[in-house]
C-alpha positions in Angstrom: -86.9 147.7 3.9 -88.6 146.3 7.0 -90.2 143.5 4.9 -86.9 142.5 3.6 -85.3 142.3 7.0 -88.3 140.3 8.3 -87.8 137.8 5.5 -84.1 137.3 6.3 -84.8 136.7 9.9 -87.5 134.2 9.0 -85.2 132.3 6.7 -82.5 132.2 9.5 -85.0 130.6 11.9 -86.2 128.1 9.3 -82.7 126.9 8.4 -80.9 127.1 11.7 -80.3 123.5 13.0 -83.2 122.4 15.2 -83.8 119.5 17.5 -84.9 116.5 15.4 -86.7 114.6 18.1 -88.6 116.6 20.7 -86.2 118.9 22.5 -83.2 116.6 22.1 -80.6 117.8 19.6 -78.7 115.0 17.8 -75.1 115.2 19.0 -72.6 117.1 16.9 -70.6 115.0 14.5 -73.2 112.3 13.9 -74.3 111.8 10.4 -77.3 110.2 8.8 -77.2 106.5 9.4 -75.0 106.7 12.5 -76.2 104.9 15.6 -76.0 106.0 19.2 -77.7 105.5 22.6 -78.7 108.0 25.3 -78.8 107.8 29.1 -80.6 110.0 31.6 -81.3 110.2 35.3 -84.9 110.1 36.3 -86.6 113.2 37.6 -88.8 111.1 40.0 -87.8 108.5 42.5 -88.7 105.0 43.5 -87.9 102.4 46.1 -85.5 99.5 45.5 -87.5 96.8 47.2 -88.4 94.8 44.0 -86.1 92.0 42.8 -87.7 92.2 39.3 -85.9 94.3 36.8 -89.1 94.7 34.8 -90.4 96.9 37.6 -87.6 99.3 37.2 -87.7 99.1 33.4 -91.4 100.1 33.6 -90.5 103.0 35.9 -87.8 104.5 33.6 -89.9 103.9 30.5 -92.8 105.9 32.0 -90.4 108.7 33.0 -89.1 108.7 29.4 -92.5 108.7 27.8 -93.5 111.8 29.8 -90.2 113.7 29.3 -90.0 116.7 27.0 -86.5 115.6 25.9 -87.2 111.9 25.6 -90.7 111.4 24.4 -89.8 112.1 20.7 -86.6 110.2 20.5 -88.1 107.5 18.4 -87.5 104.6 20.8 -89.7 102.9 23.4 -86.9 100.6 24.4 -85.8 102.0 27.8 -84.0 99.9 30.4 -82.9 100.6 33.9 -79.1 100.6 34.5 -79.3 98.3 37.5 -78.6 94.8 38.8 -80.6 92.1 40.7 -79.6 88.7 41.8 -81.0 87.4 38.5 -79.1 89.7 36.1 -76.2 92.1 35.9 -76.6 95.7 34.7 -74.1 95.3 31.8 -76.0 92.2 30.5 -79.5 93.7 31.1 -78.6 96.8 29.2 -76.7 95.1 26.4 -73.6 96.9 27.3 -71.2 94.0 27.9 -67.7 95.2 27.1 -67.1 92.4 24.7 -70.2 93.4 22.7 -68.7 96.5 21.1 -71.6 98.9 21.2 -72.2 102.4 20.0 -71.5 105.9 21.4 -73.6 106.8 24.5 -74.6 110.4 25.2 -76.5 112.2 27.9 -79.5 114.3 27.0 -77.4 117.5 26.7 -75.7 115.8 23.8 -72.4 115.3 25.7 -70.7 112.0 25.2 -70.7 109.7 28.2 -68.8 106.7 26.7 -67.5 105.8 23.3 -68.7 102.2 23.5 -69.7 99.5 26.0 -66.2 98.9 27.3 -65.7 102.7 27.8 -68.9 102.8 29.9 -67.6 100.3 32.4 -63.9 101.4 32.6 -64.5 103.5 35.8 -64.1 106.8 33.9 -67.1 108.5 32.2 -66.3 111.3 29.8 -69.3 113.3 31.1 -71.8 112.5 33.9 -75.3 111.1 33.5 -76.8 114.1 35.2 -79.6 115.3 32.8 -83.2 114.2 33.4 -85.9 113.6 30.9 -86.9 117.3 30.8 -83.4 118.6 30.4 -82.7 119.5 34.0 -79.3 119.0 35.6 -79.5 116.8 38.7 -76.9 116.0 41.3 -78.6 113.1 43.1 -78.2 109.6 44.5 -79.3 106.8 42.1 -80.2 103.2 42.7 -77.9 100.8 40.8 -77.2 97.7 42.9 -74.2 97.6 40.6 -70.4 97.5 40.8 -68.2 99.9 38.7 -67.7 96.9 36.3 -71.4 96.5 35.7 -72.1 93.4 37.8 -74.3 93.0 40.8 -73.0 94.1 44.2 -72.9 91.2 46.7 -76.0 91.5 49.0 -76.5 95.1 47.7 -78.4 94.5 44.5 -81.8 95.9 43.8 -84.2 94.1 46.1 -81.5 92.5 48.1 -82.8 90.6 51.2 -80.2 92.5 53.3 -82.4 95.6 52.9 -79.5 97.6 51.5 -78.8 98.6 47.9 -75.8 100.2 46.3 -76.3 103.8 45.0 -74.4 105.9 42.6 -74.0 109.7 42.1 -75.4 111.3 39.0 -72.8 114.0 38.9 -69.8 111.6 39.2 -67.6 110.5 36.3 -65.4 108.1 38.3 -66.5 104.8 39.8 -69.0 106.6 42.1 -71.4 107.1 39.2 -72.6 103.6 39.8 -71.2 102.7 43.2 -70.4 105.2 46.0 -69.0 104.0 49.3 -72.3 103.6 51.3 -75.5 101.8 50.3 -78.9 103.0 51.3 -82.0 101.2 52.8 -84.0 100.0 49.8 -87.3 101.2 51.4 -86.1 104.8 50.8 -86.6 106.7 47.6 -83.9 107.3 45.1 -83.6 108.2 41.4 -82.7 105.7 38.6 -80.6 105.7 35.4 -82.2 104.8 32.1 -80.5 103.8 28.8 -82.2 103.8 25.5 -82.1 101.2 22.8 -79.9 101.9 19.7 -81.1 105.0 17.8 -80.3 105.6 14.2 -79.8 109.2 13.0 -82.3 110.2 10.3 -81.6 113.0 7.7 -79.8 116.0 9.1 -79.7 119.0 6.8 -76.2 120.0 6.0 -75.4 123.7 6.7 -74.3 124.3 3.1 -77.5 122.9 1.7 -79.6 124.9 4.2 -77.9 128.2 3.4 -78.2 127.5 -0.4 -81.9 127.0 0.0 -82.1 130.1 2.2 -80.3 132.3 -0.3 -82.3 130.9 -3.2 -85.6 131.8 -1.3 -84.3 135.2 -0.5 -83.4 135.9 -4.1 -86.8 134.7 -5.2 -88.5 137.0 -2.7 -86.4 140.0 -3.8 -87.2 139.3 -7.4 -90.9 139.0 -6.7 -90.8 142.3 -4.9 -89.1 144.0 -7.9 -91.7 142.6 -10.3 -94.6 143.7 -8.1 -93.2 147.2 -7.4 -95.4 150.0 -8.9 -93.9 151.9 -11.9 -92.5 155.3 -10.9 
């Protein structure tokens, strides 16, 4: 009897839905072939002195490559959600409202925005408050960006004024990208990262999984019966 119970438990573990990429679970409702993006807030901090977006892209990419929830996502295309004099965040991240886009989720699998326009409409569905290791953070974040996704006048990343706009990672209103007071760009703050477009690979359907589990269990039971000693 003990062996049979052990087999049932083993099958349950094998066929319970598991994270498909590292520790990140594909959001509920997405099917094979669907596309989405993810955003996270960095665990570590940086200054906002550089006027080169590639500096911040490298920073968030390194954070993602070392993260337990991001390293296995199947993408190396990470960009900072930030603006400089040379480029706006919505353009740099390919989230221009007119561009359509795909659903965007945080690393807990909660939807942030349904598409590009939804990201910049001043109202996120859920905050961008999960870091690359799955921790929940309520922190200030460098953006240099207005709620509409454009650079903040004299408050962009690396602005000569020495001040840069910051957002709040636990906010879902306009404060997620632009709270009221900027910070000195020589200080250290977190950053937002957004992935490239990710395509969902095969996700086992619950019905199929349980059919396989039942078939394996029946096969195991039959094998035990055949091997049982004659009384």
